[in-house]
N, C-alpha and C positions, 0 to 999 in steps of 0.2 A: 594849633596852627602856628606855623612859624611865619618870620615876618619879612616879606621881600616886597619891594615897591615894585608898582606897575610894569616899570622900562624894563629894572633889571628882569620880573618874572617872565616877561613877554622874549627875552634873550635867551634865557634857561628853556624856555619853552621850543624857542628854535633849536636849541641843541638836541632836544629830544626829538622835534622833528627830522631832523637831520639822521638822527638816528633809526627813525621809523623807515626812513626813505633808501637808507643805504642798501639794500636788498630789493631795492625796486619795486618793491610791493607795500604800498602804505594803504592798511587795512581799514578798515572801521573799528576793529577790534584795539587797534593801536592810538587811534584817535580817542576812545574812549578812555583808555589809559591816560593818555597826554591830560583828557578833559579834567579826570579825576586827581589829577595832579596840579593843575591850575587850582581848583577848588578849593583842595588843602591848603593853599598858600594866600586867597585872595578872596574873601567872603562878596565884596561887591564888583568884583570882575565877573562879565558874562563870557565862561569859558569858551561859549562859540565864536566870540567875536575875536578873543585873545588869539585863540588858535588860528583863526585867518589872520593876523596880524602876523604871529608868529611864522605861517608858512610862508607870507609873502617876504618877510625877513630873510629867511633860510633860502627862499630860492633866488634871491639876490646877491646872496653872499657867496662867495668863491672860498672862505678861511674859516677856519673852527675858532680860531683865536681870537678874535672879537666875543664870541659866546662863552669861553671858557674864562678868559679875564673877569667877566662879573662872576661865576662861580668862584675863581679863586678866593675872592675877598670875604666869603662866608662860612661858617664855622662848619666844624667837621661833620657834626648832628645835620646839617643842609646840604652838605656834598655827600655826606651817604644816603641821604632819601634820593638825591638827582640820579648817583650812581645807580639804585636799585631800582628807580624807575627807567633809567634806560636799559637795564639788563630785563627787566618785563618787560616792554618793549620789543627787545630782541627776539626773546625767548618766547613770545605770545604765539609765533608761527610754529613753533616746536622744531625751530632749525637755529643752528648757529653758524654763520659761516664765517672763514678766517677774515673778512673783512669789517664783520661785525664787532669779533672778535678785539681786531686789531683798532677799531674805532674807540671802544670802551678804554682799551691800555692806551693808546694815545691822549685820551681826556684825562684820563688819570693821571699821566705823569705831566699835562700840563694846569691840572687844578691842585698839585702836589697831595694825591691821594692814594693811598697803598694798593698797588697790585693785589695784596694778601687779602687786607678787605674786600676788595672788589669780587675777591675769588671765592671769599664765606659768602658776600650776600648773593651771587650767584647759584653756589651750591644751594642754599636755602631755598630758595624760589623754584631752583629746580626739584627740591623735596615735597614742596606744595603739590 
């Protein structure tokens, strides 16, 4: 289990929610992936409550910067896990459109995470 405080976790979850909603199809499967992410970072957090709070934050925000600033401060390991979950969400509907790919590319740039590593994560998940 990694270490993120609840406020930072909620901000990162809001980023995952944003990725899930970008194709205008926010599915139960995507919500499940996000809840698994929450549980991997916080044993005491109720994933449903945390997801609802993150959805509220995401719907009231019109820019990614506030979410990516939280991520930028973390280790490469945590960034990698976040990018992996972004890709899991995007790939979950068996379709990756240009807006989704562009979102991950923008997030990687904002959190100083290499496009090459992001691409490797995506390929690994597609092979599963």
